[in-house]
MMTF fields as JSON, N, C-alpha, C and O atoms, coordinates in Angstrom:
{
  "mmtfVersion": "1.0.0",
  "mmtfProducer": "UNKNOWN",
  "numBonds": 315,
  "numAtoms": 316,
  "numGroups": 79,
  "numChains": 1,
  "numModels": 1,
  "chainsPerModel": [1],
  "groupsPerChain": [79],
  "chainIdList": ["A"],
  "bondAtomList": [4, 2, 8, 6, 12, 10, 16, 14, 20, 18, 24, 22, 28, 26, 32, 30, 36, 34, 40, 38, 44, 42, 48, 46, 52, 50, 56, 54, 60, 58, 64, 62, 68, 66, 72, 70, 76, 74, 80, 78, 84, 82, 88, 86, 92, 90, 96, 94, 100, 98, 104, 102, 108, 106, 112, 110, 116, 114, 120, 118, 124, 122, 128, 126, 132, 130, 136, 134, 140, 138, 144, 142, 148, 146, 152, 150, 156, 154, 160, 158, 164, 162, 168, 166, 172, 170, 176, 174, 180, 178, 184, 182, 188, 186, 192, 190, 196, 194, 200, 198, 204, 202, 208, 206, 212, 210, 216, 214, 220, 218, 224, 222, 228, 226, 232, 230, 236, 234, 240, 238, 244, 242, 248, 246, 252, 250, 256, 254, 260, 258, 264, 262, 268, 266, 272, 270, 276, 274, 280, 278, 284, 282, 288, 286, 292, 290, 296, 294, 300, 298, 304, 302, 308, 306, 312, 310],
  "bondOrderList": [1, 1, 1, 1, 1, 1, 1, 1, 1, 1, 1, 1, 1, 1, 1, 1, 1, 1, 1, 1, 1, 1, 1, 1, 1, 1, 1, 1, 1, 1, 1, 1, 1, 1, 1, 1, 1, 1, 1, 1, 1, 1, 1, 1, 1, 1, 1, 1, 1, 1, 1, 1, 1, 1, 1, 1, 1, 1, 1, 1, 1, 1, 1, 1, 1, 1, 1, 1, 1, 1, 1, 1, 1, 1, 1, 1, 1, 1],
  "groupList": [{"groupName": "UNK", "atomNameList": ["N", "CA", "C", "O"], "elementList": ["N", "C", "C", "O"], "formalChargeList": [0, 0, 0, 0], "bondAtomList": [1, 0, 2, 1, 3, 2], "bondOrderList": [1, 1, 2], "singleLetterCode": "X", "chemCompType": "L-PEPTIDE LINKING"}],
  "groupTypeList": [0, 0, 0, 0, 0, 0, 0, 0, 0, 0, 0, 0, 0, 0, 0, 0, 0, 0, 0, 0, 0, 0, 0, 0, 0, 0, 0, 0, 0, 0, 0, 0, 0, 0, 0, 0, 0, 0, 0, 0, 0, 0, 0, 0, 0, 0, 0, 0, 0, 0, 0, 0, 0, 0, 0, 0, 0, 0, 0, 0, 0, 0, 0, 0, 0, 0, 0, 0, 0, 0, 0, 0, 0, 0, 0, 0, 0, 0, 0],
  "groupIdList": [1, 2, 3, 4, 5, 6, 7, 8, 9, 10, 11, 12, 13, 14, 15, 16, 17, 18, 19, 20, 21, 22, 23, 24, 25, 26, 27, 28, 29, 30, 31, 32, 33, 34, 35, 36, 37, 38, 39, 40, 41, 42, 43, 44, 45, 46, 47, 48, 49, 50, 51, 52, 53, 54, 55, 56, 57, 58, 59, 60, 61, 62, 63, 64, 65, 66, 67, 68, 69, 70, 71, 72, 73, 74, 75, 76, 77, 78, 79],
  "secStructList": [7, 7, 7, 7, 7, 7, 7, 6, 6, 1, 7, 7, 7, 7, 1, 1, 7, 7, 7, 6, 6, 7, 7, 3, 3, 3, 3, 3, 3, 6, 6, 3, 3, 3, 3, 3, 3, 7, 7, 7, 7, 7, 7, 7, 7, 7, 7, 3, 3, 3, 3, 3, 3, 6, 6, 3, 3, 3, 3, 3, 3, 6, 6, 7, 7, 7, 7, 2, 2, 2, 2, 2, 2, 2, 2, 2, 2, 7, 7],
  "xCoordList": [-4.256, -4.828, -5.01, -5.467, -4.637, -4.812, -6.062, -6.382, -6.755, -7.97, -7.677, -7.148, -8.026, -7.846, -9.212, -10.195, -9.266, -10.52, -10.364, -9.35, -11.372, -11.383, -11.93, -12.937, -11.254, -11.745, -12.782, -13.152, -13.249, -14.315, -13.894, -14.748, -12.592, -12.082, -11.672, -10.936, -12.141, -11.85, -10.352, -9.832, -9.66, -8.232, -8.021, -8.776, -6.989, -6.597, -5.121, -4.319, -4.767, -3.361, -2.781, -3.255, -1.752, -1.147, -0.123, 0.651, -0.107, 0.808, 2.268, 3.167, 2.522, 3.896, 4.44, 3.693, 5.745, 6.364, 6.479, 7.097, 5.887, 6.01, 6.493, 6.167, 7.265, 7.738, 6.576, 5.667, 6.595, 5.557, 5.564, 6.619, 4.412, 4.201, 4.474, 4.642, 4.525, 4.666, 3.385, 2.286, 3.525, 2.362, 2.077, 2.987, 0.805, 0.38, -0.716, -1.604, -0.647, -1.758, -2.784, -2.426, -4.04, -5.157, -5.876, -6.263, -6.054, -6.752, -7.691, -7.28, -8.908, -9.88, -10.085, -10.444, -9.853, -10.025, -11.011, -10.646, -12.253, -13.287, -13.484, -13.788, -13.311, -13.429, -12.101, -12.043, -11.026, -9.7, -9.288, -9.707, -8.46, -7.868, -6.359, -5.757, -5.753, -4.316, -3.685, -4.068, -2.715, -1.963, -0.555, 0.117, -0.104, 1.227, 1.988, 1.488, 3.196, 3.97, 4.332, 4.646, 4.286, 4.627, 5.949, 6.148, 6.848, 8.148, 7.948, 7.102, 8.711, 8.553, 9.003, 9.905, 8.347, 8.662, 9.75, 9.637, 10.8, 11.86, 11.372, 10.949, 11.442, 11.003, 12.222, 13.169, 12.168, 13.221, 12.551, 11.52, 13.132, 12.501, 12.517, 13.463, 11.473, 11.389, 12.377, 12.59, 12.968, 13.883, 13.082, 12.542, 13.015, 12.216, 13.125, 13.973, 12.935, 13.656, 12.615, 11.52, 12.967, 12.04, 12.485, 13.67, 11.512, 11.771, 10.774, 9.668, 11.181, 10.261, 9.663, 10.389, 8.32, 7.624, 6.505, 5.627, 6.547, 5.521, 5.291, 4.15, 6.358, 6.25, 5.82, 5.544, 5.758, 5.37, 6.473, 7.212, 6.572, 7.524, 6.814, 5.758, 7.413, 6.82, 7.789, 8.984, 7.276, 8.097, 7.974, 6.866, 9.107, 9.125, 9.75, 10.873, 9.013, 9.499, 10.353, 9.884, 11.596, 12.51, 12.04, 11.716, 12.0, 11.649, 10.16, 9.761, 9.323, 7.878, 7.377, 7.804, 6.481, 5.921, 4.556, 3.782, 4.26, 3.017, 2.137, 2.553, 0.924, -0.026, -1.134, -2.035, -1.052, -1.989, -3.421, -4.366, -3.593, -4.951, -5.59, -6.792, -4.806, -5.34, -5.746, -6.757, -4.959, -5.3, -6.605, -7.46, -6.761, -7.99, -9.204, -10.265, -9.047, -10.152, -10.507, -11.687, -9.507, -9.765, -10.451, -11.364, -10.021, -10.638, -12.06, -12.903, -12.341, -13.699, -14.669, -15.859, -14.171, -15.022, -15.17, -16.026, -14.365, -14.414, -15.649, -15.923, -16.405, -17.665, -17.469, -18.444],
  "yCoordList": [14.398, 13.829, 12.33, 11.895, 11.547, 10.105, 9.734, 10.348, 8.736, 8.268, 6.905, 6.012, 6.756, 5.504, 4.899, 5.617, 3.571, 2.876, 2.035, 1.363, 2.08, 1.283, -0.097, -0.219, -1.156, -2.509, -2.917, -2.116, -4.152, -4.638, -4.683, -4.739, -4.658, -4.698, -3.309, -3.186, -2.272, -0.874, -0.581, 0.131, -1.132, -0.891, -0.061, -0.163, 0.753, 1.558, 1.296, 1.276, 1.099, 0.904, 2.254, 2.88, 2.699, 3.997, 3.859, 2.901, 4.807, 4.684, 4.946, 4.422, 5.735, 6.001, 4.824, 4.095, 4.651, 3.496, 3.721, 4.689, 2.833, 2.82, 1.438, 0.435, 1.403, 0.127, -0.621, 0.004, -1.944, -2.704, -2.37, -2.121, -2.367, -2.071, -0.621, -0.311, 0.281, 1.703, 2.168, 1.9, 2.861, 3.344, 4.778, 5.601, 5.065, 6.388, 6.903, 6.153, 8.196, 8.793, 9.264, 9.646, 9.238, 9.529, 10.761, 10.803, 11.761, 12.971, 13.403, 13.512, 13.639, 14.081, 15.584, 16.062, 16.323, 17.777, 18.087, 18.108, 18.325, 18.568, 17.335, 16.256, 17.488, 16.36, 15.68, 14.746, 16.127, 15.558, 14.648, 14.826, 13.672, 12.782, 12.979, 12.867, 13.271, 13.493, 12.322, 12.02, 11.657, 10.563, 11.059, 11.58, 10.895, 11.333, 10.149, 9.496, 9.843, 8.726, 8.985, 10.111, 7.939, 8.013, 7.277, 6.181, 7.9, 7.287, 6.006, 5.969, 4.957, 3.704, 3.867, 4.643, 3.116, 3.125, 2.084, 0.93, 2.515, 1.559, 0.649, 1.108, -0.627, -1.6, -2.343, -2.64, -2.628, -3.424, -4.457, -4.179, -5.627, -6.665, -6.288, -5.67, -6.664, -6.4, -7.292, -8.449, -6.735, -7.507, -8.044, -7.282, -9.356, -10.002, -10.855, -11.595, -10.741, -11.644, -12.429, -11.937, -13.633, -14.513, -14.694, -14.873, -14.646, -14.836, -15.845, -15.997, -16.522, -17.415, -16.628, -16.084, -16.568, -15.879, -16.784, -17.185, -17.101, -17.934, -19.228, -19.657, -19.843, -21.117, -21.001, -22.015, -19.796, -19.594, -18.829, -18.056, -19.053, -18.321, -17.111, -17.235, -15.939, -14.682, -14.012, -13.927, -13.529, -12.778, -11.294, -10.767, -10.615, -9.187, -8.472, -8.778, -7.513, -6.752, -5.6, -4.79, -5.522, -4.473, -3.122, -3.008, -2.115, -0.763, -0.513, 0.586, -1.511, -1.318, -0.501, -0.714, 0.42, 1.25, 0.709, 0.317, 0.685, 0.143, 1.284, 2.098, 1.357, 2.397, 1.75, 1.108, 1.93, 1.267, 1.77, 0.991, 3.051, 3.577, 2.984, 2.721, 2.772, 2.153, 0.71, 0.238, 0.008, -1.369, -1.418, -2.264, -0.515, -0.48, -0.18, -0.78, 0.752, 1.069, -0.115, -0.401, -0.804, -1.956, -3.067, -3.712, -3.299, -4.346, -3.974, -4.856, -2.668, -2.272, -2.485, -2.711, -2.415, -2.63, -4.105, -4.469, -4.954, -6.392, -6.983, -6.696, -7.814, -8.329, -9.248, -9.742],
  "zCoordList": [-31.586, -30.386, -30.613, -31.669, -29.589, -29.651, -28.874, -27.856, -29.36, -28.7, -28.082, -28.744, -26.808, -26.078, -25.8, -25.616, -25.772, -25.507, -24.242, -24.053, -23.385, -22.157, -22.488, -23.185, -21.979, -22.237, -21.199, -20.341, -21.273, -20.392, -18.926, -18.041, -18.659, -17.281, -16.796, -15.817, -17.473, -17.157, -17.197, -16.338, -18.199, -18.385, -19.645, -20.612, -19.611, -20.762, -21.016, -20.082, -22.262, -22.609, -23.016, -23.965, -22.295, -22.563, -23.685, -23.698, -24.631, -25.758, -25.383, -26.04, -24.355, -23.946, -23.156, -22.502, -23.227, -22.587, -21.078, -20.633, -20.307, -18.852, -18.437, -19.072, -17.376, -16.855, -16.21, -15.664, -16.267, -15.563, -14.075, -13.492, -13.481, -12.053, -11.692, -10.512, -12.672, -12.37, -11.687, -12.173, -10.568, -9.831, -10.253, -10.356, -10.494, -10.929, -10.009, -9.605, -9.681, -8.946, -9.968, -11.082, -9.596, -10.483, -9.953, -8.786, -10.807, -10.388, -11.515, -12.67, -11.179, -12.188, -12.029, -10.952, -13.113, -13.129, -14.247, -15.422, -13.875, -14.875, -15.743, -15.233, -17.054, -17.981, -18.253, -19.052, -17.604, -17.835, -16.69, -15.547, -17.025, -16.025, -16.092, -17.16, -14.947, -14.874, -14.139, -13.008, -14.773, -14.167, -13.88, -14.77, -12.633, -12.231, -11.658, -10.742, -12.172, -11.612, -10.149, -9.765, -9.352, -7.935, -7.741, -8.264, -6.979, -6.714, -5.91, -5.017, -6.212, -5.468, -4.013, -3.701, -3.149, -1.727, -1.472, -1.886, -0.784, -0.452, 0.671, 1.732, 0.41, 1.409, 1.949, 1.221, 3.221, 3.83, 4.735, 5.347, 4.813, 5.633, 7.117, 7.605, 7.807, 9.238, 9.978, 9.614, 11.014, 11.852, 13.028, 13.83, 13.118, 14.153, 15.022, 14.523, 16.316, 17.226, 18.014, 18.284, 18.369, 19.066, 20.505, 20.784, 21.423, 22.855, 23.407, 22.888, 24.458, 25.164, 26.32, 27.152, 26.368, 27.453, 27.951, 27.187, 29.245, 29.874, 29.101, 28.928, 28.642, 27.947, 26.491, 25.849, 25.966, 24.562, 23.836, 24.445, 22.534, 21.719, 21.125, 20.505, 21.324, 20.865, 19.911, 20.194, 18.764, 17.816, 18.101, 18.199, 18.235, 18.53, 17.342, 16.942, 16.779, 15.637, 16.153, 16.953, 15.702, 16.128, 15.59, 14.408, 16.429, 16.01, 15.86, 15.475, 16.157, 16.032, 17.22, 18.355, 16.953, 18.012, 18.38, 17.507, 19.659, 20.181, 20.637, 21.461, 20.112, 20.481, 21.308, 20.768, 22.622, 23.529, 23.334, 23.459, 23.032, 22.84, 21.576, 21.563, 20.521, 19.301, 19.572, 19.052, 20.388, 20.746, 21.54, 21.278, 22.508, 23.309, 22.43, 22.606, 21.482, 20.594, 19.706, 19.5, 19.18, 18.314, 19.098, 18.583, 20.341, 21.163, 21.575, 21.742, 21.744, 22.105, 20.94, 21.161, 19.702, 18.529, 18.199, 17.393, 18.797, 18.517, 19.178, 20.343, 18.443, 19.018, 20.195, 20.762]
}
């Protein structure tokens, strides 16, 4: 059994080789901690087109979905 020590910044150095920026899920089961690698998320840049509307330039994100009820709720919570 290997013993690991937590440093002042609550970090632990794992003895097995992991790539930098590897994401791990954390699960506590009783007195044990289970770390499971998470597959990276494929990211792609957003496609934005610009239009002139009422004398202003507006950026429109292609494929973005607009939820009007979420907007109304967010505006109702705004002071």
